[in-house]
PLY file of the C-alpha trace (Angstrom):
ply
format ascii 1.0
element vertex 170
property float x
property float y
property float z
element edge 169
property int vertex1
property int vertex2
end_header
86.76 67.54 102.06
86.18 71.15 103.11
86.70 73.92 100.97
90.07 73.69 99.04
91.81 76.28 97.04
94.88 74.87 95.20
97.46 77.84 94.77
100.91 77.78 93.58
103.71 78.26 96.09
104.87 81.02 93.77
101.63 82.89 94.91
102.68 82.48 98.20
106.21 84.02 97.72
104.32 86.87 95.82
101.98 87.45 98.52
104.86 87.72 101.33
107.64 89.82 99.47
108.61 91.60 102.63
109.47 88.58 104.80
111.10 86.90 101.87
113.29 89.87 100.90
114.18 90.18 104.47
115.48 86.70 104.21
113.09 85.09 106.58
111.98 81.98 104.95
108.34 81.26 105.32
107.27 77.81 106.01
104.19 75.69 106.38
102.98 72.08 106.44
100.74 71.27 103.77
99.94 68.39 101.27
101.79 69.28 98.02
102.08 67.70 94.65
104.30 68.21 91.64
102.64 69.57 88.58
105.76 69.36 86.81
109.42 69.26 87.59
109.72 72.76 88.84
106.14 73.61 89.81
104.62 72.45 93.06
100.96 72.96 94.20
99.78 73.01 97.86
96.03 72.86 99.34
94.56 75.49 101.66
91.47 75.54 103.44
89.50 78.83 103.46
89.10 80.21 106.83
85.30 80.33 108.24
84.00 78.94 104.92
82.44 75.56 104.03
81.65 75.51 100.15
79.62 72.83 98.53
81.87 69.66 97.75
83.07 69.35 94.11
80.49 66.18 93.70
77.63 67.55 95.96
74.22 68.36 93.97
71.60 70.48 95.21
67.89 70.93 94.07
66.46 73.75 92.12
63.04 73.62 90.32
62.60 69.97 90.93
65.85 68.71 89.53
69.34 68.32 90.72
72.18 70.55 89.57
75.83 70.68 90.43
76.35 73.24 93.14
79.71 71.67 94.27
81.06 72.04 90.73
79.70 75.62 90.46
81.42 76.52 93.65
84.64 75.00 92.24
84.49 76.87 88.75
83.62 80.26 90.60
86.90 79.78 92.78
88.79 78.78 89.68
87.25 81.84 87.57
88.30 84.17 90.30
91.64 83.02 90.56
92.41 82.38 87.09
94.81 85.08 85.54
94.86 87.16 89.03
97.39 87.45 91.97
96.03 86.07 95.04
97.12 87.35 98.40
97.22 84.36 100.83
97.08 85.22 104.45
97.96 81.92 106.56
96.52 81.49 109.87
98.10 79.76 112.87
95.68 76.79 112.31
95.31 73.83 110.22
92.44 71.45 109.17
92.87 67.91 107.75
96.62 68.34 107.32
96.11 71.66 105.38
97.10 75.14 106.30
93.99 77.46 106.90
94.27 80.84 105.22
92.19 83.67 103.72
92.56 84.63 100.12
92.08 87.86 98.42
91.88 88.36 94.97
91.88 92.20 93.48
90.83 93.21 96.99
87.97 90.73 97.33
87.85 88.15 99.74
87.25 84.59 98.14
85.30 83.09 100.92
82.97 86.03 101.14
82.56 85.97 97.27
81.44 82.13 97.55
79.10 82.79 100.43
77.42 85.80 98.58
77.11 83.49 95.30
74.85 81.08 97.49
77.76 78.45 96.94
79.22 78.36 100.49
77.86 78.74 104.03
79.85 80.72 106.93
81.34 78.87 109.81
81.33 81.42 112.34
82.68 79.03 115.01
86.03 79.36 113.28
85.93 83.18 113.13
85.81 84.02 116.71
89.00 85.79 116.66
87.96 87.85 113.77
84.50 89.35 114.31
84.51 91.74 111.47
85.09 88.83 109.10
82.42 86.83 110.86
79.92 89.87 110.27
80.66 90.29 106.78
80.28 86.65 106.21
77.03 86.51 107.85
75.55 89.66 105.89
76.87 87.95 102.80
74.74 84.75 103.67
71.76 86.88 104.52
72.17 88.74 101.13
72.53 85.32 99.50
69.31 84.06 101.04
67.26 87.16 100.19
68.31 87.00 96.68
68.11 83.28 96.34
71.52 82.94 94.97
72.98 79.55 93.88
72.09 76.63 95.94
69.85 79.05 98.20
67.29 79.18 95.29
66.25 75.56 96.19
67.01 72.59 98.60
70.60 71.93 99.65
72.43 70.00 102.30
75.26 71.64 104.47
78.34 70.57 103.31
79.44 68.94 106.46
76.37 66.72 106.45
76.79 65.83 102.82
80.34 64.76 103.72
78.88 62.44 106.46
76.89 60.68 103.70
73.56 62.65 104.05
71.78 63.16 100.38
68.97 64.91 98.70
66.28 62.64 97.19
67.45 63.64 93.83
71.02 62.39 94.52
69.84 58.90 95.47
0 1
1 2
2 3
3 4
4 5
5 6
6 7
7 8
8 9
9 10
10 11
11 12
12 13
13 14
14 15
15 16
16 17
17 18
18 19
19 20
20 21
21 22
22 23
23 24
24 25
25 26
26 27
27 28
28 29
29 30
30 31
31 32
32 33
33 34
34 35
35 36
36 37
37 38
38 39
39 40
40 41
41 42
42 43
43 44
44 45
45 46
46 47
47 48
48 49
49 50
50 51
51 52
52 53
53 54
54 55
55 56
56 57
57 58
58 59
59 60
60 61
61 62
62 63
63 64
64 65
65 66
66 67
67 68
68 69
69 70
70 71
71 72
72 73
73 74
74 75
75 76
76 77
77 78
78 79
79 80
80 81
81 82
82 83
83 84
84 85
85 86
86 87
87 88
88 89
89 90
90 91
91 92
92 93
93 94
94 95
95 96
96 97
97 98
98 99
99 100
100 101
101 102
102 103
103 104
104 105
105 106
106 107
107 108
108 109
109 110
110 111
111 112
112 113
113 114
114 115
115 116
116 117
117 118
118 119
119 120
120 121
121 122
122 123
123 124
124 125
125 126
126 127
127 128
128 129
129 130
130 131
131 132
132 133
133 134
134 135
135 136
136 137
137 138
138 139
139 140
140 141
141 142
142 143
143 144
144 145
145 146
146 147
147 148
148 149
149 150
150 151
151 152
152 153
153 154
154 155
155 156
156 157
157 158
158 159
159 160
160 161
161 162
162 163
163 164
164 165
165 166
166 167
167 168
168 169
């Protein structure tokens, strides 16, 4: 599973008031589930970001720690009690729309990268060179600061999804 942000469809409606008020419905295809009878949640993937998976462990000071859970927790804390601006791209990945998410003027993907809890995926940012440069700088800053997982040993999330594990995870 790639980076995943669960957002309520009402947030999408909030993020696109001009299109909705003009009577032009916004539509996209996504996996969705009912949280209750009148609340639906849909999954989005973040553009150009690969965060550590929820069950992924990283190594720091000779022991494993839950870097994937830390990535999920940071995303959840950032989204909690805030409005998110969701900008859908034309692409999808694994049956999920790809989007950028901004909360209080801050790019959620960049925040995860800067915290050392995600790695940039520049191959998906060829059409957005400014974002690619910001993500690259954020990753370099996280490496320099030894932030999050970058303070120790870690496996790229894509390799972890293919079954590669640190010794402490076995």
